[in-house]
VMD Tcl script that draws the C-alpha trace (Angstrom):
set ca {
  {72.87 126.28 86.57}
  {74.02 126.09 82.94}
  {77.50 127.42 82.25}
  {78.35 129.89 79.56}
  {80.93 129.24 76.87}
  {84.51 130.21 77.77}
  {83.58 130.31 81.44}
  {86.02 128.35 83.67}
  {84.46 125.26 85.25}
  {86.70 124.46 88.21}
  {87.35 121.24 90.10}
  {88.64 120.74 93.61}
  {90.52 117.57 92.71}
  {93.73 119.28 91.53}
  {93.40 122.53 93.47}
  {96.85 123.65 94.65}
  {98.08 126.27 97.08}
  {98.85 129.73 95.71}
  {102.32 130.65 96.96}
  {103.43 134.29 97.30}
  {105.98 136.21 99.33}
  {104.73 137.00 102.80}
  {102.15 134.21 102.97}
  {102.06 132.26 106.21}
  {102.36 128.55 105.37}
  {101.10 125.70 107.52}
  {101.59 121.97 107.40}
  {98.08 121.68 105.99}
  {99.03 123.94 103.06}
  {101.97 121.76 102.11}
  {99.85 118.63 102.49}
  {97.26 120.15 100.18}
  {100.00 120.80 97.60}
  {101.19 117.20 97.86}
  {97.64 115.96 97.41}
  {97.18 118.11 94.30}
  {100.36 116.71 92.77}
  {99.28 113.19 93.63}
  {95.85 113.79 92.11}
  {97.43 115.05 88.88}
  {99.59 111.93 88.65}
  {96.53 109.81 89.31}
  {94.66 111.45 86.43}
  {97.61 110.79 84.14}
  {97.68 107.17 85.30}
  {93.99 106.76 84.56}
  {94.50 108.18 81.08}
  {97.29 105.68 80.40}
  {95.10 102.85 81.65}
  {95.49 99.99 84.13}
  {97.80 97.03 83.69}
  {101.38 95.85 84.07}
  {103.96 98.16 82.50}
  {106.92 95.82 82.96}
  {108.24 93.14 85.29}
  {106.12 91.79 88.16}
  {106.47 88.24 86.89}
  {105.51 85.54 89.37}
  {107.28 82.21 89.88}
  {107.80 79.64 92.60}
  {110.68 80.66 94.84}
  {113.63 78.42 94.03}
  {115.20 78.68 97.48}
  {112.33 79.19 99.92}
  {109.28 77.31 98.59}
  {108.11 74.10 100.27}
  {104.87 72.14 100.04}
  {103.55 73.15 103.51}
  {104.91 76.71 103.25}
  {104.58 77.94 99.66}
  {106.64 80.97 98.70}
  {106.50 82.96 95.45}
  {109.10 85.22 93.88}
  {107.76 88.40 92.26}
  {110.24 90.21 90.05}
  {110.67 93.97 90.34}
  {108.42 95.98 88.08}
  {105.70 98.58 87.65}
  {101.93 98.48 87.25}
  {99.14 101.06 87.15}
  {95.87 100.37 88.97}
  {92.42 101.55 87.91}
  {92.64 104.58 90.17}
  {95.77 105.74 88.38}
  {98.23 104.90 91.15}
  {101.68 103.62 90.23}
  {102.48 100.30 91.91}
  {106.26 100.05 92.02}
  {108.11 97.00 93.33}
  {111.72 98.14 93.38}
  {113.38 94.78 94.03}
  {112.70 91.10 93.42}
  {110.71 89.93 96.43}
  {109.76 86.60 97.98}
  {106.15 86.44 99.18}
  {105.11 83.91 101.82}
  {101.57 82.78 101.03}
  {100.74 81.32 104.44}
  {100.87 84.03 107.06}
  {101.64 82.97 110.63}
  {98.62 83.00 112.92}
  {98.11 86.31 114.68}
  {100.02 88.38 112.12}
  {97.92 91.07 110.48}
  {98.59 93.74 107.92}
  {98.70 97.06 109.70}
  {99.94 99.24 106.88}
  {97.83 102.02 105.51}
  {97.41 102.72 101.84}
  {98.25 105.71 99.71}
  {94.70 106.86 98.98}
  {91.83 107.07 101.39}
  {89.55 105.19 99.00}
  {91.98 102.24 98.97}
  {91.44 100.54 102.28}
  {93.90 97.89 103.51}
  {93.37 94.88 101.28}
  {94.18 92.10 103.73}
  {94.18 91.80 107.50}
  {93.85 88.16 108.35}
  {95.34 84.71 108.15}
  {95.54 82.76 104.91}
  {94.40 79.19 105.23}
  {96.01 76.70 102.89}
  {93.77 74.28 101.02}
  {93.06 72.88 97.59}
  {91.83 75.66 95.38}
  {92.48 78.27 92.73}
  {93.87 81.57 93.98}
  {94.34 85.01 92.48}
  {97.46 86.99 93.42}
  {97.09 90.77 93.27}
  {99.28 93.79 93.92}
  {97.97 96.95 95.57}
  {99.27 100.18 97.12}
  {100.62 100.59 100.63}
  {102.51 103.24 102.57}
  {104.29 103.60 105.90}
  {105.95 106.31 107.94}
  {109.74 106.27 108.18}
  {112.05 108.09 110.57}
  {111.50 111.07 112.87}
  {111.62 114.68 111.77}
  {112.97 117.56 113.84}
  {110.06 119.54 115.19}
  {109.44 122.64 117.24}
  {106.74 123.04 119.86}
  {105.69 119.39 120.15}
  {107.14 116.39 121.92}
  {109.15 114.21 119.55}
  {108.23 111.14 121.51}
  {104.44 111.53 121.47}
  {103.39 113.44 118.36}
  {101.96 111.16 115.64}
  {102.69 113.72 112.89}
  {106.47 114.00 113.19}
  {107.55 111.18 110.90}
  {110.31 112.19 108.52}
  {108.96 110.44 105.40}
  {105.84 108.85 104.09}
  {107.15 106.01 101.94}
  {104.97 104.57 99.18}
  {105.06 100.84 98.50}
  {102.98 97.84 97.54}
  {101.37 94.86 99.19}
  {100.14 91.55 97.83}
  {96.86 89.76 98.40}
  {95.74 86.20 97.76}
  {92.06 85.62 96.92}
  {90.54 82.16 96.62}
  {88.38 82.25 93.49}
  {87.38 78.68 92.62}
  {84.01 78.85 94.39}
  {83.24 82.34 93.06}
  {84.17 81.10 89.59}
  {81.69 78.25 89.97}
  {84.21 75.43 89.52}
  {82.90 72.01 90.49}
  {84.86 69.44 92.44}
  {85.18 67.37 89.26}
  {86.68 70.35 87.43}
  {89.10 71.04 90.29}
  {90.14 67.39 90.23}
  {90.79 67.46 86.48}
  {94.36 68.70 86.80}
  {95.07 68.40 83.08}
  {92.34 70.80 81.96}
  {92.05 73.08 85.00}
  {94.64 75.65 83.92}
  {93.06 76.14 80.50}
  {89.54 76.20 81.95}
  {90.39 78.89 84.51}
  {92.19 80.98 81.89}
  {89.27 81.09 79.48}
  {86.79 81.86 82.23}
  {88.98 84.86 83.00}
  {89.12 85.75 79.30}
  {85.32 85.70 79.10}
  {85.09 83.87 75.77}
  {81.30 83.65 75.81}
  {80.97 87.36 76.61}
  {83.16 88.37 73.67}
  {81.38 85.98 71.32}
  {78.04 87.47 72.32}
  {79.00 90.82 70.82}
  {78.46 89.44 67.29}
  {74.89 88.32 68.03}
  {73.34 91.75 68.38}
  {75.90 94.58 68.07}
  {73.13 97.15 67.54}
  {71.24 96.02 70.61}
  {72.28 95.12 74.13}
  {75.95 94.23 74.57}
  {77.48 92.53 77.63}
  {78.44 94.95 80.37}
  {81.24 92.71 81.64}
  {83.81 90.59 79.85}
  {85.25 87.73 81.84}
  {85.60 86.68 85.43}
  {87.81 89.58 86.53}
  {85.07 92.06 85.61}
  {82.68 90.03 87.75}
  {85.08 90.16 90.70}
  {85.31 93.94 90.37}
  {81.54 94.33 90.04}
  {81.09 92.30 93.24}
  {83.80 94.36 94.98}
  {85.90 91.27 95.63}
  {88.66 92.83 93.55}
  {89.08 96.55 94.18}
  {90.12 99.27 91.79}
  {93.29 99.68 93.83}
  {94.56 96.21 92.91}
  {95.97 94.74 89.72}
  {95.94 90.96 89.13}
  {99.33 89.34 88.60}
  {98.75 85.59 88.41}
  {96.46 82.65 89.10}
  {97.80 79.64 90.94}
  {96.49 76.22 91.89}
  {97.50 75.12 95.35}
  {96.81 71.91 97.23}
  {97.86 70.88 100.71}
  {99.37 67.63 99.38}
  {101.27 68.89 96.33}
  {101.76 72.58 97.05}
  {101.70 74.90 94.04}
  {100.78 72.84 90.96}
  {100.85 75.70 88.46}
  {101.19 79.47 88.22}
  {99.46 81.07 85.25}
  {100.30 84.71 84.61}
  {98.54 85.55 81.36}
  {95.07 84.34 82.32}
  {94.83 87.53 84.45}
  {97.93 89.62 83.71}
  {97.32 92.38 81.16}
  {99.53 95.04 79.56}
  {98.55 98.66 80.11}
  {95.55 99.52 77.96}
  {93.51 102.75 78.06}
  {89.81 102.56 78.79}
  {89.03 104.51 75.62}
  {86.52 107.25 74.90}
  {83.96 104.83 73.54}
  {80.55 103.76 74.73}
  {78.30 101.29 72.94}
  {80.75 99.93 70.35}
  {83.75 99.63 72.67}
  {84.05 95.81 72.19}
  {84.76 96.46 68.51}
  {86.88 99.60 68.59}
  {88.69 99.58 71.94}
  {92.19 98.18 72.40}
  {91.04 95.74 75.07}
  {89.98 93.05 72.60}
  {93.47 93.04 71.05}
  {95.06 92.83 74.51}
  {92.84 89.86 75.38}
  {93.97 88.15 72.16}
  {97.62 88.76 73.00}
  {97.05 87.35 76.48}
  {95.41 84.20 75.05}
  {98.43 83.64 72.82}
  {100.94 84.16 75.64}
  {98.92 82.00 78.06}
  {98.91 79.11 75.59}
  {102.62 79.37 74.85}
  {103.45 79.43 78.58}
  {101.26 76.41 79.34}
  {102.63 74.50 76.36}
  {106.21 75.26 77.41}
  {105.52 73.80 80.87}
  {104.38 70.40 79.58}
  {107.80 68.83 78.86}
  {108.94 69.36 82.46}
  {105.92 67.37 83.64}
  {105.65 64.72 80.93}
  {109.22 64.28 79.68}
  {109.29 62.13 76.52}
  {105.54 61.55 76.98}
  {104.95 65.00 75.51}
  {105.17 63.40 72.05}
  {101.87 61.63 72.66}
  {99.93 64.75 73.77}
  {96.73 65.59 71.94}
  {95.36 69.12 72.17}
  {92.19 67.91 73.86}
  {94.24 66.25 76.64}
  {95.02 69.64 78.17}
  {93.02 72.31 76.37}
  {89.38 73.20 75.92}
  {90.41 76.22 73.87}
  {93.38 77.19 71.75}
  {94.23 80.78 70.82}
  {93.34 81.89 67.30}
  {97.01 81.57 66.42}
  {99.84 79.70 68.11}
  {103.25 78.10 67.70}
  {103.98 74.48 68.60}
  {107.44 72.86 68.83}
  {107.66 69.74 66.69}
  {109.57 66.65 67.81}
  {111.86 65.28 65.15}
  {113.27 62.31 67.06}
  {115.93 64.34 68.87}
  {113.96 67.16 70.49}
  {112.89 66.23 74.04}
  {110.27 68.99 74.14}
  {108.70 68.68 70.71}
  {105.17 67.50 69.94}
  {103.95 65.07 67.33}
  {101.70 67.41 65.37}
  {99.72 64.45 63.95}
  {98.90 63.39 67.51}
  {98.39 66.97 68.77}
  {95.79 67.73 66.11}
  {94.24 64.26 66.09}
  {90.47 64.36 65.88}
  {90.58 67.90 64.49}
  {89.79 69.06 60.98}
  {92.91 70.68 59.58}
  {94.81 71.05 56.35}
  {98.18 69.33 56.13}
  {101.06 71.73 56.83}
  {102.14 73.98 53.98}
  {105.07 76.38 53.82}
  {104.85 80.11 54.26}
  {107.55 82.74 54.19}
  {108.79 84.13 57.49}
  {107.82 87.60 56.29}
  {104.20 86.62 56.92}
  {104.65 85.22 60.44}
  {104.36 88.44 62.45}
  {101.37 89.69 60.46}
  {99.52 86.37 60.82}
  {100.05 86.28 64.58}
  {99.05 89.93 65.03}
  {95.92 89.35 62.96}
  {95.03 86.35 65.10}
  {94.66 88.58 68.15}
  {91.44 89.94 66.62}
  {89.88 86.50 66.11}
  {88.06 84.37 68.67}
  {89.86 81.38 70.19}
  {89.50 77.89 68.77}
  {86.83 75.92 70.62}
  {88.01 72.30 70.58}
  {84.48 71.04 71.23}
  {83.70 72.04 67.64}
  {85.13 70.67 64.41}
  {85.98 73.94 62.74}
  {88.90 73.86 60.33}
  {92.44 74.81 61.36}
  {95.24 75.99 59.10}
  {98.70 74.56 59.83}
  {101.90 76.05 58.43}
  {105.65 75.55 58.44}
  {107.96 78.51 58.06}
  {110.46 78.21 55.22}
  {113.38 79.84 57.04}
  {112.98 77.45 59.98}
  {112.94 74.24 57.91}
  {115.64 75.45 55.54}
  {118.02 76.20 58.43}
  {117.46 72.68 59.75}
  {118.00 71.15 56.31}
  {121.21 73.14 55.88}
  {122.42 71.95 59.30}
  {122.84 75.48 60.57}
  {124.71 75.96 63.85}
  {123.13 76.33 66.28}
  {120.25 74.31 64.89}
  {116.84 75.93 65.45}
  {113.96 74.00 66.97}
  {111.42 72.85 64.42}
  {108.03 74.50 64.88}
  {104.65 74.89 63.22}
  {102.08 77.67 63.20}
  {98.37 77.00 63.50}
  {95.54 79.48 63.05}
  {91.78 79.66 63.32}
  {90.20 78.46 60.07}
  {88.16 81.67 59.96}
  {91.38 83.49 59.11}
  {92.44 83.72 55.48}
  {94.54 80.88 54.08}
  {98.15 82.07 53.71}
  {99.75 79.14 51.90}
  {99.35 80.09 48.26}
  {102.64 80.03 46.36}
  {103.77 83.32 44.84}
  {106.30 83.15 42.04}
  {109.50 85.11 42.53}
  {108.71 85.24 46.26}
  {108.55 81.59 47.32}
  {111.43 79.14 47.32}
  {111.48 75.89 45.34}
  {110.75 72.88 47.58}
  {109.57 75.28 50.32}
  {106.24 76.31 48.83}
  {102.79 74.91 48.21}
  {102.46 74.49 44.44}
  {99.10 73.21 43.29}
}
mol new
graphics top color blue
foreach p $ca { graphics top sphere $p radius 0.5 }
foreach p [lrange $ca 0 end-1] q [lrange $ca 1 end] { graphics top cylinder $p $q radius 0.2 }
display resetview
């Protein structure tokens, strides 16, 4: 029936027990009160949005990892899942990826709609895997009771402790990766990342914004739609693992996301929600992390790297270290951008750097299969400190941006520095 204005419309989700003097309380009453408090926290968590609040960074375990028995270290931290539950890892933890045969996960989870996420044996093999974190709980200790046997009653645990558990999901087949793509170790990390970002889905929003827009954006949405990834779990990292080499790479930002609210939007959410900005930030951080890992693999050979050697896509804005003959990790920007259409580097003031990068998060990534123009900049403060032989000397770097962004290199009198500006 229709409801009248100013008539309470009640829900049972946060219904709590009414306490008063003389009321007879039962264990069920107190459990109901706990459930109401938990439901209220869950609603608050849903309003904040899912994602990683802090920590929960994933790396290869320095002490325990081996090729046949890979082990990851996950740093302590906090995440919120899509059901509003807080996922707290209170201490840095090593996670063994290959579980011994016969060992299953017997823990129960916090909410009834979050069933145990893993109860089997992981089988190592060449493939791309997704590491997730989800809720778990266990009973601890024995409580003093009256009227029941302390040795037999299943209800007399002293505490119900909340915790987390990790799951590893092989995703290369679901993602549709071919054997040739899996074998292309140079490009695989970038390819997996941009499938997760859903570049084509985001680009499709400009085709017909007044018509039908994509319902899902990226591979993670597909996993959730197919119930391979549950609403109880939050992705932490993607890793590539082979039986011969072990863990070849761990990529956090292809799937890791900061907390972002769902938003009270419907049709135009791709344009007005915060998710698009968060995806742009993740593209930037993913690129910087992958670029930073190249020197450890290539050594001095990093100077000869071209962008197309390792990347199908670049973020709309990024920073590259530049080798100047002494830097072991710097790139040769002429080689890196070879085959691309770009303007020779010009100077900008450091005051513009943050704004340019933040603006880039709203632009699509750079598709290296196309010949669209790139802007390349040097930052005056960086080069001037090197020229002045500042101690400690900063690393030389350049900024590149999508050519669709406005050119920022025009000289402005009384704001730019002589010999560190683009006068034309």
